[in-house]
Every structure is written in structure tokens, then in C-alpha cells.
N, C-alpha and C positions, 0 to 999 in steps of 0.2 A: 709497589707493594699491597700486599692484600689488604680489605678493610678492619679484618677484626684481628688482625695481627698487631701484638704489644710491639713496638719501634724500639730498637735499641740502640746505643752508638755504634756498636759491631756491624750494625745493615748498613752502615755510611762509610765506614772505614776496614772493609773486609782485608784481613791478610797482615793487618797492622797489628804490631803488640803495644805499640803506644797511641794512643788517642790524645790528641791535644785539647786543652781545656779551652782555649781561645782560638779565633781563626782571623786572619786578615780579612779586610772587606774584600779584597781580591779573591781569596780562597773562599769565601762564605760566598759570593757568587757563583764562582764554578761548582761548588757542591748544590747550591740551589738551581743549578743552569741558566744563570742571568748575568748581565754585565755588573761590572763593578758600580757603575753609575746609578744600575737600578736597585741597588743595595739600598742607598742612602732614603730613597723615599719610603722603603718598609721600615726604615729605624724611625723615621721622623714619624710614620703611621702609629709606630707602636707595634708593629708586627714581628719586629724582631728587636732583641736589646743589644746595646751597645755600652762598650766600658772605654774610658779615654784614658791611655796609659801613656806618660811621657810622649805627649804629641801624637800619637796614634790612636787611631779607633777600632779595637777590636770588636770580635762579636763572638759571644760565648758560645760554644758547639752545641751545648744542651738546648739553645734558644735556635738553633740552625734546625737540628732534629725535631724539637715541638712544631715549627713553622712546618717543614715538612709533613710532618704527622697530620697538621691541620687541611695543610690543601690537598693531601692525597686523599683524605676521607669523603 
């Protein structure tokens, strides 16, 4: 992504009409380009948000997009 471009969710989900609000740990890792096990340290460090819902950890999509915006700058 270009430095000065304002990132949007559509940049990460091209061609999809529906953008998920939350992602599984596995999906968040794939979107970032890292393994599932590498997502947990990012959550622990506060780099990614996480919600615990019915025994599952989910990562808000906007948290992943914000993270990608920070690391691509």
C-alpha cells in the first residue's frame, strides 16, 4: 500500500460485498501474512485487539486493518 493512501476495509477484501466484523485467529494471521501462533503475541503486546466470545478468540477486522496500516507506514 502507498504511504499517503487512507486505508479502508475494501482494500483488504476486494470483490466481496460483505466484510466480516470479526475474524478468527487463523483468518487474521492469513490476512497479516503470519501464522496462527504468531497472532497471539501481537494480542498480548496490545498490537491487535481480541474479543473472547463463547470460547473463541476473535480479532476485530478493523484492528487488523489498523495494524497493517501501522506496519506499512
